[in-house]
C-alpha positions in Angstrom: -37.6 -15.8 -8.9 -36.4 -13.7 -6.0 -33.8 -16.3 -5.0 -32.4 -16.5 -8.5 -32.1 -12.7 -8.7 -30.3 -12.6 -5.4 -28.1 -15.5 -6.4 -27.2 -13.7 -9.7 -26.4 -10.5 -7.8 -24.1 -12.4 -5.4 -22.4 -14.1 -8.4 -21.8 -10.8 -10.2 -20.4 -9.3 -7.0 -18.1 -12.3 -6.5 -16.9 -12.3 -10.1 -16.3 -8.6 -9.8 -14.2 -9.1 -6.6 -12.2 -11.9 -8.4 -11.4 -9.6 -11.4 -10.5 -6.7 -9.0 -8.2 -8.9 -7.0 -6.3 -10.6 -9.9 -6.2 -7.9 -12.5 -4.3 -5.1 -10.7 -3.2 -2.0 -12.6 0.6 -1.7 -13.3 3.5 0.6 -13.5 3.6 3.3 -16.1 6.8 3.6 -18.1 7.9 5.8 -21.0 5.6 8.6 -20.2 6.6 12.1 -19.1 4.2 14.2 -17.1 4.4 17.7 -15.7 3.9 16.5 -12.2 3.7 13.4 -10.1 1.3 13.0 -7.2 1.6 10.5 -4.4 -1.0 10.0 -1.7 0.5 8.8 1.6 -0.2 5.2 2.6 1.4 1.9 2.0 5.0 1.4 1.2 6.6 2.0 -2.1 4.5 4.9 -3.2 6.9 7.7 -2.2 9.9 5.8 -3.4 8.2 5.4 -6.9 7.2 9.1 -6.9 10.8 10.1 -6.2 12.1 7.7 -8.8 9.8 9.4 -11.4 11.0 12.9 -10.2 14.7 12.0 -10.3 14.5 10.4 -13.7 13.0 13.5 -15.1 9.7 11.9 -16.1 8.0 14.7 -13.9 9.2 18.2 -12.9 7.5 18.4 -9.5 6.0 16.2 -6.9 3.1 16.6 -4.5 2.9 14.2 -1.5 -0.8 14.5 -0.5 -2.2 13.6 2.9 0.9 14.1 4.9 0.6 14.1 8.7 0.9 17.7 10.0 3.6 16.5 12.3 5.9 15.7 9.4 8.3 18.6 8.4 10.2 19.0 5.2 13.5 18.3 6.9 12.2 15.0 8.4 10.7 13.9 5.1 14.0 14.7 3.3 16.0 12.7 5.8 13.6 9.7 5.7 13.6 9.4 2.0 17.1 10.7 1.3 16.0 13.8 -0.7 18.5 16.6 -1.1 17.5 20.0 0.2 17.9 21.3 -3.4 15.4 18.8 -4.7 13.0 19.5 -1.8 13.1 23.2 -2.4 12.6 23.1 -6.1 10.4 20.1 -6.7 8.7 18.5 -3.7 5.6 19.8 -2.0 4.2 18.2 1.1 0.4 18.6 1.2 -1.3 18.6 4.7 -4.9 19.2 3.7 -6.1 15.6 2.9 -7.1 12.9 5.3 -8.7 10.4 2.9 -8.7 9.5 -0.8 -11.4 12.1 -1.8 -9.3 14.7 0.1 -6.2 13.7 -1.8 -8.1 14.3 -5.1 -9.2 17.8 -4.0 -5.8 18.7 -2.7 -4.3 17.5 -5.9 -6.6 19.6 -8.1 -5.8 22.8 -6.2 -2.1 22.1 -6.4 -2.2 21.1 -10.1 -3.9 24.4 -10.9 -1.5 26.4 -8.8 1.6 24.9 -10.6 -0.2 25.0 -14.0 0.2 21.3 -14.7 -1.3 20.0 -17.9 -0.5 16.4 -17.0 -0.5 14.5 -13.7 0.9 11.1 -12.9 -0.9 9.5 -10.0 1.3 7.1 -8.1 -0.4 4.8 -5.5 -0.7 1.1 -4.6 -2.1 -1.2 -7.2 -5.0 -2.2 -5.0 -5.8 1.5 -4.3 -5.3 2.9 -7.9 -8.8 2.3 -9.3 -10.6 4.3 -6.5 -7.9 7.0 -6.2 -8.0 7.5 -10.0 -11.8 7.5 -10.0 -11.8 10.2 -7.2 -9.2 12.3 -9.0 -10.8 12.1 -12.3 -14.1 13.2 -10.9 -12.7 16.5 -9.8 -9.8 17.1 -12.2 -10.6 19.7 -15.0 -10.9 18.2 -18.4 -7.8 20.1 -19.7 -5.5 18.2 -17.3 -4.6 14.7 -18.3 -4.3 12.1 -15.6 -2.0 9.0 -15.9 -2.1 6.0 -13.5 1.2 4.6 -12.2 0.5 1.7 -9.8 3.0 0.4 -7.3 2.9 -3.4 -6.9 1.9 -4.4 -3.4 0.9 -7.5 -1.5 -2.5 -6.6 0.1 -4.2 -9.0 2.5 -7.6 -10.4 1.5 -9.1 -8.1 4.1 -7.6 -5.0 2.4 -8.7 -6.2 -1.0 -12.3 -6.8 0.3 -12.4 -3.4 1.9 -11.0 -1.6 -1.1 -13.3 -3.4 -3.5 -16.4 -2.3 -1.4 -15.1 1.3 -1.2 -14.6 1.3 -5.0 -18.2 0.1 -5.5 -19.5 2.8 -3.1 -17.4 5.4 -4.9 -18.7 4.3 -8.3 -22.3 4.4 -7.0 -22.0 7.8 -5.4 -23.3 10.8 -7.2 -20.7 13.4 -8.4 -20.0 15.8 -5.7 -21.2 13.5 -2.9 -19.2 13.5 0.3 
């Protein structure tokens, strides 16, 4: 009996990992939001956030989890952002060091800029957990939209992220 239960648990875990690995979230099109938020990390995230900002699909952008060594001028040069756009519309957030911290930094910033809607831009493999963390702390009057950037994660990254997602889902609210 115990062997069957263990085998069933392993099967559910493996099936979950399979679905997690092949059914990645996608890009969001046709939706305007007040702001776009981009956690630092794998490639393509910031470029997508800037694309959303430049197209007018969001009015302001927060890049959360920026290394304290990175200055506005360096960011602008690396991502070809005009000083005018940096001044009006791009905020570099230095408070977060992990996904949960990104969510907390985002909530404080969204309240400060009086956002009613937030577009979260992150990698497809990271989206589920980042979105879960953000929705846990975001006030109910602020709508969150997911906008995933297609990536090519290794099997190792997928395995780690799946287990982090399970741990996040199992954690009580406010844990950490």
